[in-house]
NUDOMI-999271 format. One record per residue (C-alpha): residue number from 1; residue in one letter; y, x, z. Coordinates in nm, 2 decimals, decimal comma. Each point is the difference from the previous one (the first is absolute). Layout:
+-----+--------+--------+--------+--------+
! num ! residu !      y !      x !      z !
+-----+--------+--------+--------+--------+
! NUM !      a !      Y !      X !      Z !
...
+-----+--------+--------+--------+--------+
END
This chain:
+-----+--------+--------+--------+--------+
! num ! residu !      y !      x !      z !
+-----+--------+--------+--------+--------+
!   1 !      x !  -3,78 !   1,00 !  -0,08 !
!   2 !      x !   0,19 !   0,28 !   0,18 !
!   3 !      x !  -0,12 !   0,33 !  -0,16 !
!   4 !      x !  -0,14 !   0,20 !   0,31 !
!   5 !      x !   0,28 !   0,25 !  -0,15 !
!   6 !      x !   0,24 !  -0,15 !  -0,01 !
!   7 !      x !   0,42 !   0,10 !  -0,20 !
!   8 !      x !   0,21 !   0,22 !   0,15 !
!   9 !      x !   0,25 !  -0,31 !   0,08 !
!  10 !      x !  -0,31 !  -0,24 !   0,10 !
!  11 !      x !  -0,14 !   0,27 !   0,30 !
!  12 !      x !   0,38 !   0,01 !   0,10 !
!  13 !      x !   0,07 !  -0,41 !   0,01 !
!  14 !      x !  -0,32 !  -0,09 !   0,11 !
!  15 !      x !  -0,15 !   0,22 !   0,23 !
!  16 !      x !  -0,28 !  -0,25 !   0,14 !
!  17 !      x !  -0,15 !  -0,06 !  -0,33 !
!  18 !      x !  -0,12 !   0,37 !  -0,01 !
!  19 !      x !  -0,17 !   0,06 !   0,37 !
!  20 !      x !  -0,33 !  -0,08 !  -0,04 !
!  21 !      x !   0,00 !  -0,29 !   0,19 !
!  22 !      x !   0,17 !   0,17 !   0,20 !
!  23 !      x !   0,30 !  -0,22 !   0,05 !
!  24 !      x !   0,10 !  -0,26 !   0,28 !
!  25 !      x !   0,13 !  -0,32 !  -0,13 !
!  26 !      x !   0,11 !  -0,10 !   0,28 !
!  27 !      x !   0,20 !   0,30 !   0,00 !
!  28 !      x !   0,12 !   0,01 !  -0,38 !
!  29 !      x !   0,12 !  -0,39 !   0,09 !
!  30 !      x !   0,20 !   0,11 !   0,23 !
!  31 !      x !   0,15 !   0,25 !  -0,16 !
!  32 !      x !   0,04 !  -0,26 !  -0,28 !
!  33 !      x !   0,16 !  -0,24 !   0,20 !
!  34 !      x !   0,26 !   0,26 !   0,23 !
!  35 !      x !   0,10 !   0,04 !  -0,37 !
!  36 !      x !   0,09 !  -0,25 !  -0,04 !
!  37 !      x !   0,16 !  -0,10 !   0,26 !
!  38 !      x !   0,26 !   0,28 !  -0,05 !
!  39 !      x !   0,11 !  -0,12 !  -0,30 !
!  40 !      x !   0,04 !  -0,30 !   0,13 !
!  41 !      x !   0,21 !   0,12 !   0,26 !
!  42 !      x !   0,19 !   0,21 !  -0,21 !
!  43 !      x !   0,08 !  -0,32 !  -0,23 !
!  44 !      x !   0,18 !  -0,19 !   0,26 !
!  45 !      x !   0,18 !   0,29 !   0,10 !
!  46 !      x !   0,12 !   0,04 !  -0,30 !
!  47 !      x !   0,07 !  -0,40 !  -0,07 !
!  48 !      x !   0,19 !  -0,01 !   0,31 !
!  49 !      x !   0,21 !   0,37 !  -0,07 !
!  50 !      x !   0,09 !  -0,16 !  -0,33 !
!  51 !      x !   0,08 !  -0,35 !   0,17 !
!  52 !      x !   0,24 !   0,14 !   0,28 !
!  53 !      x !   0,18 !   0,23 !  -0,25 !
!  54 !      x !   0,06 !  -0,25 !  -0,31 !
!  55 !      x !  -0,10 !  -0,31 !   0,20 !
!  56 !      x !   0,41 !  -0,12 !  -0,13 !
!  57 !      x !  -0,03 !   0,22 !  -0,32 !
!  58 !      x !  -0,35 !  -0,31 !  -0,10 !
!  59 !      x !   0,18 !  -0,26 !   0,11 !
!  60 !      x !   0,31 !   0,10 !  -0,23 !
!  61 !      x !  -0,22 !   0,03 !  -0,26 !
!  62 !      x !  -0,14 !  -0,36 !  -0,02 !
!  63 !      x !   0,31 !  -0,17 !   0,05 !
!  64 !      x !   0,16 !   0,22 !  -0,28 !
!  65 !      x !  -0,38 !  -0,11 !  -0,20 !
!  66 !      x !   0,05 !  -0,32 !   0,10 !
!  67 !      x !   0,33 !  -0,08 !  -0,13 !
!  68 !      x !  -0,07 !   0,20 !  -0,29 !
!  69 !      x !  -0,32 !  -0,27 !  -0,06 !
!  70 !      x !   0,13 !  -0,27 !   0,08 !
!  71 !      x !   0,29 !   0,08 !  -0,29 !
!  72 !      x !  -0,33 !   0,05 !  -0,29 !
!  73 !      x !  -0,08 !   0,36 !   0,04 !
!  74 !      x !  -0,26 !   0,14 !  -0,13 !
!  75 !      x !  -0,19 !   0,32 !   0,23 !
!  76 !      x !  -0,14 !   0,27 !  -0,18 !
!  77 !      x !  -0,22 !   0,25 !   0,19 !
!  78 !      x !  -0,15 !   0,34 !  -0,07 !
!  79 !      x !  -0,11 !   0,33 !   0,13 !
!  80 !      x !  -0,30 !   0,22 !   0,00 !
!  81 !      x !  -0,38 !   0,00 !   0,03 !
!  82 !      x !  -0,09 !  -0,13 !   0,34 !
!  83 !      x !   0,42 !  -0,13 !  -0,03 !
!  84 !      x !  -0,09 !  -0,16 !  -0,28 !
!  85 !      x !  -0,28 !  -0,24 !   0,13 !
!  86 !      x !   0,26 !  -0,05 !   0,24 !
!  87 !      x !   0,28 !  -0,13 !  -0,22 !
!  88 !      x !  -0,27 !  -0,22 !  -0,19 !
!  89 !      x !  -0,08 !  -0,12 !   0,36 !
!  90 !      x !   0,31 !  -0,10 !   0,08 !
!  91 !      x !   0,07 !  -0,18 !  -0,33 !
!  92 !      x !  -0,33 !  -0,21 !   0,04 !
!  93 !      x !   0,12 !  -0,14 !   0,29 !
!  94 !      x !   0,34 !  -0,10 !  -0,16 !
!  95 !      x !  -0,15 !  -0,16 !  -0,26 !
!  96 !      x !  -0,32 !  -0,17 !   0,14 !
!  97 !      x !   0,13 !  -0,03 !   0,39 !
!  98 !      x !  -0,28 !   0,09 !   0,20 !
!  99 !      x !   0,16 !  -0,31 !   0,31 !
! 100 !      x !   0,03 !  -0,38 !  -0,08 !
! 101 !      x !   0,35 !  -0,13 !  -0,06 !
! 102 !      x !   0,10 !   0,41 !  -0,13 !
! 103 !      x !   0,14 !  -0,07 !  -0,37 !
! 104 !      x !  -0,10 !   0,24 !  -0,26 !
! 105 !      x !   0,27 !   0,26 !  -0,08 !
! 106 !      x !   0,09 !   0,21 !  -0,31 !
! 107 !      x !  -0,08 !   0,30 !   0,01 !
! 108 !      x !  -0,21 !   0,26 !  -0,24 !
! 109 !      x !  -0,20 !   0,30 !   0,08 !
! 110 !      x !   0,15 !   0,26 !  -0,26 !
! 111 !      x !  -0,31 !   0,28 !   0,04 !
! 112 !      x !  -0,24 !  -0,33 !  -0,16 !
! 113 !      x !   0,09 !   0,04 !  -0,37 !
! 114 !      x !  -0,15 !   0,29 !  -0,08 !
! 115 !      x !   0,09 !  -0,01 !  -0,37 !
! 116 !      x !   0,37 !   0,02 !   0,12 !
! 117 !      x !  -0,06 !   0,27 !   0,24 !
! 118 !      x !  -0,20 !   0,21 !  -0,24 !
! 119 !      x !   0,25 !  -0,02 !  -0,31 !
! 120 !      x !   0,30 !   0,08 !   0,29 !
! 121 !      x !  -0,21 !   0,30 !   0,07 !
! 122 !      x !  -0,10 !   0,14 !  -0,30 !
! 123 !      x !   0,24 !  -0,12 !  -0,21 !
! 124 !      x !   0,32 !   0,02 !   0,21 !
! 125 !      x !  -0,04 !   0,22 !   0,32 !
! 126 !      x !  -0,23 !  -0,07 !   0,33 !
! 127 !      x !   0,34 !  -0,04 !   0,24 !
! 128 !      x !   0,06 !  -0,35 !  -0,22 !
! 129 !      x !  -0,25 !  -0,17 !   0,05 !
! 130 !      x !   0,13 !  -0,25 !   0,24 !
! 131 !      x !   0,37 !   0,11 !  -0,08 !
! 132 !      x !  -0,07 !  -0,18 !  -0,38 !
! 133 !      x !  -0,15 !  -0,37 !   0,09 !
! 134 !      x !   0,27 !   0,02 !   0,21 !
! 135 !      x !   0,24 !   0,06 !  -0,22 !
! 136 !      x !  -0,22 !  -0,30 !  -0,20 !
! 137 !      x !   0,02 !  -0,26 !   0,25 !
! 138 !      x !   0,18 !   0,06 !   0,31 !
! 139 !      x !   0,29 !  -0,22 !  -0,02 !
! 140 !      x !   0,34 !   0,04 !   0,28 !
! 141 !      x !  -0,15 !  -0,20 !   0,34 !
! 142 !      x !  -0,38 !   0,11 !  -0,05 !
! 143 !      x !  -0,17 !   0,20 !   0,23 !
! 144 !      x !  -0,13 !   0,35 !  -0,09 !
! 145 !      x !  -0,32 !   0,07 !   0,29 !
! 146 !      x !  -0,09 !   0,42 !  -0,01 !
! 147 !      x !  -0,25 !   0,11 !   0,22 !
! 148 !      x !  -0,05 !   0,37 !   0,05 !
! 149 !      x !  -0,22 !   0,19 !   0,26 !
! 150 !      x !   0,19 !   0,30 !  -0,08 !
! 151 !      x !   0,34 !  -0,17 !  -0,03 !
! 152 !      x !  -0,03 !   0,27 !  -0,28 !
! 153 !      x !  -0,14 !  -0,14 !  -0,25 !
! 154 !      x !   0,27 !   0,06 !  -0,32 !
! 155 !      x !  -0,09 !  -0,27 !  -0,23 !
! 156 !      x !   0,00 !  -0,29 !   0,27 !
! 157 !      x !   0,38 !   0,21 !   0,10 !
! 158 !      x !   0,13 !  -0,05 !  -0,36 !
! 159 !      x !  -0,10 !  -0,35 !  -0,02 !
! 160 !      x !   0,16 !  -0,14 !   0,32 !
! 161 !      x !   0,31 !   0,20 !  -0,18 !
! 162 !      x !  -0,02 !  -0,21 !  -0,26 !
! 163 !      x !   0,02 !  -0,30 !   0,14 !
! 164 !      x !   0,22 !   0,09 !   0,26 !
! 165 !      x !   0,23 !   0,06 !  -0,33 !
! 166 !      x !  -0,07 !  -0,29 !  -0,15 !
! 167 !      x !   0,04 !  -0,21 !   0,38 !
! 168 !      x !  -0,35 !  -0,10 !   0,11 !
! 169 !      x !  -0,02 !   0,02 !   0,38 !
! 170 !      x !  -0,22 !   0,34 !   0,10 !
! 171 !      x !  -0,27 !   0,00 !   0,30 !
! 172 !      x !  -0,24 !   0,28 !   0,04 !
! 173 !      x !  -0,26 !   0,10 !   0,16 !
! 174 !      x !  -0,02 !   0,37 !   0,07 !
! 175 !      x !  -0,23 !   0,26 !   0,22 !
! 176 !      x !   0,00 !   0,40 !   0,21 !
! 177 !      x !   0,41 !   0,05 !   0,10 !
! 178 !      x !   0,13 !  -0,35 !  -0,31 !
! 179 !      x !   0,03 !   0,31 !  -0,26 !
! 180 !      x !   0,23 !  -0,05 !  -0,29 !
! 181 !      x !   0,00 !  -0,36 !   0,04 !
! 182 !      x !   0,11 !  -0,07 !   0,32 !
! 183 !      x !   0,31 !   0,22 !  -0,09 !
! 184 !      x !   0,05 !  -0,15 !  -0,35 !
! 185 !      x !   0,30 !  -0,25 !  -0,06 !
! 186 !      x !  -0,13 !  -0,17 !  -0,23 !
! 187 !      x !  -0,27 !  -0,14 !   0,29 !
! 188 !      x !   0,11 !  -0,31 !   0,21 !
! 189 !      x !  -0,23 !  -0,02 !   0,21 !
! 190 !      x !  -0,27 !   0,32 !   0,11 !
! 191 !      x !  -0,27 !  -0,07 !   0,30 !
! 192 !      x !  -0,16 !   0,33 !   0,04 !
! 193 !      x !  -0,37 !   0,02 !   0,17 !
! 194 !      x !   0,10 !   0,30 !   0,17 !
! 195 !      x !  -0,37 !   0,16 !  -0,08 !
! 196 !      x !  -0,12 !   0,27 !  -0,19 !
! 197 !      x !  -0,39 !  -0,12 !  -0,01 !
! 198 !      x !   0,03 !  -0,22 !  -0,34 !
! 199 !      x !  -0,26 !  -0,28 !   0,10 !
! 200 !      x !   0,18 !  -0,02 !   0,39 !
! 201 !      x !   0,33 !  -0,05 !  -0,23 !
! 202 !      x !  -0,15 !  -0,22 !  -0,22 !
! 203 !      x !  -0,11 !  -0,26 !   0,23 !
! 204 !      x !   0,35 !   0,03 !   0,19 !
! 205 !      x !   0,16 !  -0,10 !  -0,33 !
! 206 !      x !  -0,25 !  -0,30 !  -0,06 !
! 207 !      x !   0,06 !  -0,12 !   0,32 !
! 208 !      x !   0,39 !   0,03 !  -0,07 !
! 209 !      x !   0,02 !  -0,18 !  -0,34 !
! 210 !      x !  -0,19 !  -0,25 !   0,15 !
! 211 !      x !   0,24 !  -0,07 !   0,28 !
! 212 !      x !   0,23 !  -0,01 !  -0,28 !
! 213 !      x !  -0,18 !  -0,30 !  -0,16 !
! 214 !      x !  -0,02 !  -0,19 !   0,30 !
! 215 !      x !   0,36 !   0,00 !   0,10 !
! 216 !      x !   0,06 !  -0,04 !  -0,35 !
! 217 !      x !  -0,17 !  -0,33 !   0,01 !
! 218 !      x !   0,11 !  -0,10 !   0,34 !
! 219 !      x !   0,38 !   0,03 !  -0,16 !
! 220 !      x !  -0,09 !  -0,21 !  -0,31 !
! 221 !      x !  -0,11 !  -0,29 !   0,19 !
! 222 !      x !   0,32 !  -0,03 !   0,10 !
! 223 !      x !   0,23 !  -0,27 !  -0,23 !
! 224 !      x !   0,01 !   0,12 !  -0,34 !
! 225 !      x !   0,39 !  -0,06 !   0,07 !
! 226 !      x !   0,01 !   0,27 !   0,30 !
! 227 !      x !  -0,29 !   0,22 !  -0,15 !
! 228 !      x !   0,25 !   0,07 !  -0,28 !
! 229 !      x !   0,35 !   0,09 !   0,23 !
! 230 !      x !  -0,24 !   0,25 !   0,20 !
! 231 !      x !   0,22 !   0,29 !   0,05 !
! 232 !      x !  -0,02 !   0,28 !  -0,32 !
! 233 !      x !  -0,02 !   0,31 !   0,26 !
! 234 !      x !   0,00 !   0,29 !  -0,18 !
! 235 !      x !  -0,14 !   0,39 !   0,05 !
! 236 !      x !  -0,12 !   0,04 !   0,41 !
! 237 !      x !   0,04 !   0,38 !   0,07 !
! 238 !      x !  -0,31 !   0,11 !   0,23 !
! 239 !      x !  -0,07 !   0,35 !   0,14 !
! 240 !      x !  -0,33 !   0,03 !   0,08 !
! 241 !      x !  -0,07 !   0,19 !   0,32 !
! 242 !      x !  -0,32 !   0,16 !   0,12 !
+-----+--------+--------+--------+--------+
END
């Protein structure tokens, strides 16, 4: 039962629950429907813009990642909050592919080992929670995949910089205007979802890494000799446009 007085929060976000039975159900459902359609339109538009601006980079990144996997690479994914769950989702899809014919590929989410994360944060400094794991596990030719909605998450950037020092391929996803990530020389490929609305950014980023997965598996479906001969592609410069 809803308290007839309700909290300030309740009355602000759910006013139709406190109108003494006068709320029109059809009007409420229409509002919900319109809100849902508006959100759908926003994410479709952002996905389209991201593809238009970064389509070539996505293909180039997928090519470089497929070549790395063909050579025995392990992918290390990391991020914060919602980006943590995206990193885990990416790793889950690589470790237990959702489609027939897709073989598991080596991948680790650096957010998963809470003992390591809290130990480094407590004993060293939080900025190194991912970089220390890259130092321990990363080998030349592996892949570091960092996700940040702002593009400015210090420990994500530190990990990508460490990965570059160790000879890993570095891939980043960012939002807003790309922040420091898109300007970092340590990041080989940086795809930016140009929005300041975090839910829309994360939805677009999820689309990007799933597109990367599909492209990677298409490339790896070629003969092994061809896959290992895929061209090695370095950093691709892309200046976002408004």
